[in-house]
C-alpha positions in Angstrom: -5.2 221.4 -48.8 -3.4 222.1 -52.1 0.0 221.7 -50.4 -1.0 218.2 -49.2 -2.0 217.2 -52.7 1.2 218.6 -54.2 3.3 216.7 -51.7 1.4 213.6 -52.6 1.9 214.3 -56.4 5.7 214.8 -56.0 6.0 211.5 -54.1 6.8 213.0 -50.7 3.8 211.1 -49.4 3.6 207.5 -50.4 0.2 206.0 -49.8 0.7 203.2 -52.3 3.8 201.3 -53.4 5.4 202.3 -56.7 3.6 200.8 -59.6 4.9 199.8 -63.0 4.7 202.1 -66.0 2.1 200.7 -68.5 3.7 199.3 -71.7 2.0 201.8 -74.0 3.4 204.7 -72.0 6.8 203.1 -71.8 6.9 202.7 -75.6 5.9 206.4 -76.1 8.6 207.6 -73.7 11.2 205.5 -75.4 10.1 206.7 -78.9 10.2 210.3 -77.8 13.7 209.8 -76.3 14.9 208.2 -79.6 13.4 211.1 -81.6 15.0 213.7 -79.4 18.4 211.9 -79.7 18.2 211.8 -83.5 17.2 215.5 -83.7 19.8 216.5 -81.2 22.5 214.7 -83.3 21.1 216.2 -86.6 20.8 219.8 -85.5 23.6 222.3 -84.6 24.0 225.9 -83.7 20.9 228.1 -83.2 18.5 225.3 -84.4 19.9 222.9 -81.8 19.5 225.5 -79.1 16.0 226.3 -80.2 15.1 222.6 -80.3 16.5 222.0 -76.8 14.6 225.1 -75.5 11.5 223.6 -77.1 12.0 220.3 -75.4 12.6 221.9 -72.0 9.5 224.1 -72.4 7.4 221.0 -73.4 8.7 219.1 -70.4 7.9 221.9 -68.0 4.4 222.4 -69.5 3.7 218.7 -69.2 4.9 218.6 -65.6 2.7 221.6 -64.7 -0.3 220.1 -66.6 0.2 216.8 -64.8 0.3 218.5 -61.4 -2.9 220.5 -62.1 -4.7 217.4 -63.4 -3.7 215.5 -60.2 -5.0 218.4 -58.0 -8.2 218.7 -60.1 -8.8 214.9 -59.7 -8.6 215.3 -55.9 -10.9 218.3 -55.9 -13.5 216.4 -58.0 -13.2 213.5 -55.5 -13.7 215.8 -52.6 -16.8 217.3 -54.3 -18.1 213.9 -55.0 -17.7 212.8 -51.3 -19.2 216.1 -50.1 -22.2 215.6 -52.4 -22.6 212.0 -51.3 -22.2 212.4 -47.6 -23.2 216.0 -47.1 -25.9 216.5 -49.6 -29.3 215.0 -50.1 -29.9 212.2 -47.6 -31.5 210.1 -50.3 -28.0 209.1 -51.5 -27.5 207.1 -48.3 -30.8 205.2 -48.3 -31.2 201.8 -50.0 -33.6 201.6 -52.8 -36.8 199.7 -52.2 
């Protein structure tokens, strides 16, 4: 099941059309890009290499964290559904 979720995460399965990036996220991404550009221009030599390695490491960590959060969300959804439909029958009855 994890392979299915990863394929969905990476966009190889498209159950919904592409949505727009929220304004607050777009602003943060733009700001981060501006900061990275300024620092890249200001640094040189070993400090520049260290900074670029830091940026790459942060991007990789963020991607892995996003993937794991995506998978965890599906697992919680599956547990929720199993509990609702496979658990106590009282979940399915209407309250009096």
